[in-house]
C-alpha positions, -999 to +999 in steps of 0.1 A: -134+461+887-160+434+892-159+403+869-192+397+850-203+360+851-208+345+816-242+344+803-259+308+806-281+296+776-317+300+784-342+270+783-357+281+751-322+284+734-313+246+746-346+235+734-340+251+699-305+234+696-319+199+708-347+205+681-322+213+654-300+182+662-332+160+663-342+174+629-307+168+615-305+133+629-340+126+613-327+137+580-292+121+580-299+088+597-319+075+566-292+088+543-266+069+562-286+038+563-295+040+524-257+047+519-250+014+539-274-005+521-262+008+488-228-004+497-239-037+507-257-039+473-225-033+456-206-060+475-235-086+468-232-076+430-195-081+431-199-114+450-224-127+425-203-114+395-172-134+408-195-165+410-205-160+374-172-156+361-159-186+381-187-207+363-176-193+330-139-201+336-151-237+346-169-239+316-141-228+296-119-255+309-146-282+305-157-281+269-182-253+273-202-272+300-213-254+331-207-268+366-233-298+376-246-305+409-250-337+431-231-360+406-232-392+425-243-410+457-208-425+459-196-392+473-219-388+504-247-378+480-223-356+460-214-327+482-179-328+470-189-324+436-217-297+440-214-266+419-200-249+449-170-273+453-164-275+415-164-237+414-140-233+444-107-235+426-118-206+406-132-185+434-107-193+462-130-183+489-164-193+504-169-156+516-182-144+482-212-172+484-230-151+510-249-119+505-239-092+532-277-089+542-283-127+546-291-131+583-307-164+579-292-191+605-276-225+593-289-258+610-269-266+641-275-303+638-241-310+621-213-289+604-230-282+572-203-255+562-202-219+559-237-202+549-244-193+513-271-172+497-266-176+459-282-206+440-277-218+407-307-222+380-316-257+377-352-252+369-374-282+359-406-280+339-429-308+327-435-323+293-473-319+297-479-333+261-468-367+273-445-371+243-416-380+266-412-408+291-394-384+313-419-360+326-398-336+343-374-319+319-343-299+328-347-263+317-321-245+339-285-242+335-269-259+367-283-293+368-280-324+386-261-352+367-265-389+372-261-419+381-281-412+412-299-434+438-329-433+416-309-450+386-293-434+356-320-415+342-334-402+378-368-391+378-362-363+355-339-356+328-303-356+339-276-333+326-259-300+328-258-273+303-234-258+278-232-223+269-236-228+234-269-247+241-285-215+256-304-195+231-306-162+249-274-160+271-278-124+280-314-132+293-309-164+309-304-167+348-274-183+360-273-175+397-298-157+420-302-148+457-323-173+481-313-171+516-342-191+527-369-217+516-406-218+520-422-228+552-429-267+551-404-275+527-376-301+531-352-276+541-375-251+561-355-222+572-381-214+598-375-249+613-337-242+613-329-266+586-309-243+562-276-259+553-242-247+542-218-252+513-212-288+526-247-297+516-260-302+481-298-299+491-305-263+483-276-250+461-300-250+430-334-242+424-355-266+407-391-261+413-408-294+418-385-305+444-396-306+480-365-284+489-382-258+471-418-263+471-444-276+499-466-305+485-465-289+450-473-253+461-454-221+474-428-221+449-396-201+453-404-179+421-427-148+420-464-158+414-455-196+415-482-204+444-487-236+423-469-255+396-500-266+379-523-232+378-520-197+368-494-175+387-507-152+414-492-118+409-493-110+447-472-140+457-435-126+461-418-161+462-383-167+479-360-148+457-344-122+480-353-085+478-328-069+500-319-038+479-334-006+465-371-011+456-373-048+463-344-058+442-316-083+442-284-092+421-288-116+392-259-131+370-267-142+336-251-167+314-233-144+294-213-131+325-230-100+332-248-091+365-277-066+372-299-056+401-334-072+391-369-071+407-377-108+409-410-103+390-392-095+360-373-127+356-406-146+350-435-140+327-466-138+349-489-122+326-479-149+300-484-175+326-518-162+336-528-162+301-517-196+296-532-207+329-500-222+341-475-214+369-444-232+356-455-270+356-456-272+317-425-265+296-447-255+267-458-225+285-441-190+289-441-186+328-404-195+333-390-168+311-353-161+320-352-193+341-357-213+308-324-217+292-340-235+260-370-210+254 
């Protein structure tokens, strides 16, 4: 009996199979990418949640006071007493300080320590009424605490915040994500000057500081192109937008965390109405960054 050779695939059949595989790949690859991004978002939320809990545990042990930042120049400009170092016994690991989607490189000039992404709310705003001898007032949560190289009062109001001082603890930012600073600032990421946990320079967001702004403009918050003029709604700022529809995790002073669109943490319409981008504390723009509103 003559053996029959098995029938081979025709060219058309092969092309159909290849087309089906290509269609499936086009459908599934974005799904896989979304699933991977969602997993990273969950990890980032967990990281910042642990940072918030560490800050609250610290406050519980220190008479309700949140961690401070850059306490004295006697300690090499205070890195040993930054909020990161003060929180370290409560978090046990530098790993939770970095967002899994943070790809910004550290400076290579010296060993500045592991990269961190999450920064404390140390927002400053001006007393534009002229009623105070200290123009810049501390409106955030994690603030510098003198003495410093500018004297006991510094060029702005010193101090840190207690939880009981905060009027809206569930709507006040404690930590947010900022993996880079604006071009032209003192620690310009584009120039390779981003530093790690051994540096106190970028660990809090202030606003007027040249770590955060370039000659009084290009602030880190959405809309804050200038400290002195109305916000510009199209300006995105430097709060990270790694997840979902331009969101990132934010920790609040009551301990809860949520994915937030950065624009929702500030009051851009109120700032436009007031004609102010965050320079005057009597205005509405700072919103969830203002612990005393």
